[in-house]
N, C-alpha and C positions, 0 to 999 in steps of 0.2 A: 725022218730021224736026223738027217743032216741039218735040217732047219732047227730042230730042237737043240742040237749040239751047238750050232752057231749062236743061238740066243743065249744058251747057258754060258758060253765063253764070253760073250759080250757083257753079261751081268757080272761075271767074275772080274773082268778087266775094270769095270766101273768101281767095284768095291775096292780093288787094290789101289786104284788111282785116288779114291777118296781118302783112304787110310794114309797114303803117302803125303797128300796135301796137308792133312791134319798134323802129321808128325813134323812138318816143316814149319808151320806157323806157331805152334805152341812154344818152342824155345825162344822165338823172337819176342813174344809177349812177356815171357818170364824174364828175359834179359832187360826189357824196358822197365819192368817193375823193380828189379834189383837196382838199376841205376838211379831211380827216383828216391830210393831209401838210403843211398850212400850219403853220409854227412860230409860237407866240405872240410878239407884239411886246413888248419891255420886259424883264421878268424881275425879280430882286430889286433893290430900291433900295439903292444904296451907303450905308453908315452914315456919318453926318456926324461930324466931330471932336467936336462937342458931345455927341452921343449916345454915342460911344465913351468920352468922359471921364466921363459920368454913369454908364455901366455899370461902369467901373472903380471909381468911388467907392462903388457899391452892392455891391461884391463881398462884403464882410463881412456886410452885411444879408441878402444872398441865400443865404449859407452858414449862416445861423442855423437852429438846430433848433427854436426856439420864439420867439414874438414877445417883444420886450423888455418888462419891466414898465412900467406907466404911471406918468408923473411929472406933478406939477403945474408951474406956471410957475417955481417956485423950485428945481426939480430934486429935489423930495421925493417919495418913493414914495406913490402913491395908496392902495396896498394893502400896508402894511408887515407885516401879519400873514400874508401868503402864504408858505407853506413854501418855495417856490422863489424868494423875493424876492432880487433882486440888490442887494447893499449894497457900495458902494465910493465913490470920490471923486466920481463922477458921479451915483450913485443913492443918495440920502440917506434916513435914517430921520428921522421927525419928532422934534423935541427933547423933546416930551412923551410919546413912545411908550414904554410899558412893557407887555410881554405880560401878558395876564390869566391865563394858564394855567401860570405858572412853578411848578415842583416840584423837589424834591431827589431825584435818581435814586438807586437802591439800588446804588451802586458804591463802590469804594474811593477815599478822599481822603487826601492826605498831612497833613491838619490836622483837628482835632476840632471847633473852634468853628463855630457856626452862622453862616456867612457867605453873603451873596447870591451870591458867585461859585460856590457849590455848585449853584446853580439852572440849570435848562434847561427849555425848554417841554415840556409834557406829551406832545405829539405826538412828541417826539424822545427822551423819557426811557426808554420801554420798549425802543426799538431800541438805545439806548446800553447798557442793562442786558444785552440779548442779546449785543451785541458783546463786552462785557467777559467775560461768562460763557463764550462760545465761545473767547475768547483763553485764559482760565484752563484750559479743557478741554485745550488744546494746550500747556499748560505755560508760558504766558506771563503776565506780571504787569503790568497796566496800572493807572494811577492818574489820576483826574480832577483837574486842577490849577486850571483857571479857566473858569467858564461865563459866566453873565449879568453884564453891567456896565451900569449906568445911564448916561444921557447925561452927567450931572454927574461920575460917577466917571471916565469916559473923558476928559472935559475936564481933570480933575486929572492923570491919567496922562500925557496928551499934553504938558501944560504942563511937567511934571517932566522928561520926556524932552528937550524943547526946551532947558530950562535945562542939562541934562547934556551933550547932544551937538550942539545947534544944530538949527534947524528943518529944514534940508535933510536932515540925517542922520536925524532923527526920523521924517520922512515915509517913509523906506524900511522902517521896521519898526513904526511906531506910527500908528494911525488918529486922525484928528481926531474930535471928538464929532459924532455923527450919521453917521459913515462906518464905524463899527465893527460887525462882525458879532456881536460879543458882546452888543450892545444888542438884537439881534433875538431873543435867547434860543435860537438854533438852533446856536450854536457851543460847542465845549468843547475846551480845550487839554488834552492828555493827555501823560503821560510814564511812565517806568518806573524801578525801582531800578537797572536796568542802565545808566541814564544819570543816576544820582543824582537822579532826579525833576526834572531840569532841562529847561527848554524851550530846547534848542539844536539846531543842525543835526545834531549827532552822534546825536541820537535816531533819525534816519532810517536809521542804520547798525546799530541794535540789532535783535535778533530781533523785538521788539515793533513797532518802526517799519517794518520790512520787511513784517511780517504785515499791518499796517494798510494799507499801500500796496496790497497785493494783495487784501485782503478787506473793507475798510471799506464798499465799495459794496454788498455783500450785505446790509447792514443799513440802507441808505439814506444813508450818509455819504460824503463826498468829502474828500480832502486839498485844502483850499481854495487853498493857495498852493504849488503843486508846483514842483519844481526846474526851472530853465530857462524859467520863464514870467513872470519879473519884469516884462518889458516889456509884458505883457498885463494882469496883475493889479495892477501898481503896487507890489507888496510883495515883499520878499525871500522866499526859500524857507523855509517853515515846516512841517516834516513832522509837527509835533505838533498842528496846528490842524485839528480835525474840524468839518465843517459838514453839518448834516442838510438834505437836499433831497428826501428820499423815494426809494424803491427804483428807480422807473422812471427818473427823471432821473439818479440816481447811476450806474446801470448804463450809460446812454448816455455820460455824461461819462468813466467809467472805460474803457469799450471804445474810445472815440474818442481817448482820451488828450488831452482838452481841459480848459479851465477853465470856470467858470461864465460868464465874459465871452464866451468863444467859443461856448458853448451858446446864448447870446442874440445872438451876432453883434455885440457892442459892445465898446468899449474900457474900460480900467480908469481 
C-alpha cells in the first residue's frame, strides 16, 4: 500500500512539474513573436530643400569619370605636363610652360621650313605617326598643319584676331594665352588636300574628317571641339583639332560621346 502511494505521489509530482514548465516557456515564445511584428518607428528622414539644392549643384561632379586636374589659387594647372591635362578658360597653363619633350613627328606637312608648329610632345608623336600611316593605308591623305605654340605666340595670335573681329567673336574660335591646348604640345591641327589643306568646318565632311571622327580614339586622340558641344567646351566646332589624351581616356570619351570637360565633370 505504501509502495502504491509512493508511486502515485511521484506521478503527481511529474505532472505538476510538466505543467509548470509549459506555463513558463509559452509566454517567452509569445513575446518573441510580438517583437517580430512591431514596425520600426521613424523611417527615412525627408530631404531638406538645402540638401536637394546641393545635390542638384553636384550633378556634374558626380557624373565625372575622373577627378578634375588640380589648380593653384590663380586657376593654373599644378601638373601641366599631365597627358590628360584639361586646358580651357578655367584651367590654365603656366605662362612659362614649354614641354621639354617636343619633337617633330614623321608625318606630312604642307610647308618645308623648320617651324615650331611642326612640333608635338614625344608621347604623342608616335601615336600621330601611326594614325597617319593607318589613314594612308586606307587611301586617305592627312597633313599636319599646326602643333605647338608658345604662350607668346598665342598671345600675338589672339591679339590679331581681336583686332580683326573684336574680342567677343575672337573668343569663339581663338584662345587667350595660357588657355590654348597648342601650348601643351599635345594638340595638332590637321587637314587634307580634299579640303585644300584648310582648317574649316568643311573638313569634317571630307573622307579624312569622317575617318578621324570614327578612328582617332584608337590612337589615343580625340576631336577636342566636337559639333554641338560649344556650350560645354566654349569653342566652336573644330573637326581638325586633334588632342592626345592616351588610348584609355580617348576610348571612354569616344564611346560616351562626351568632351574632355564632361570627362572631368566641369565646365569650359
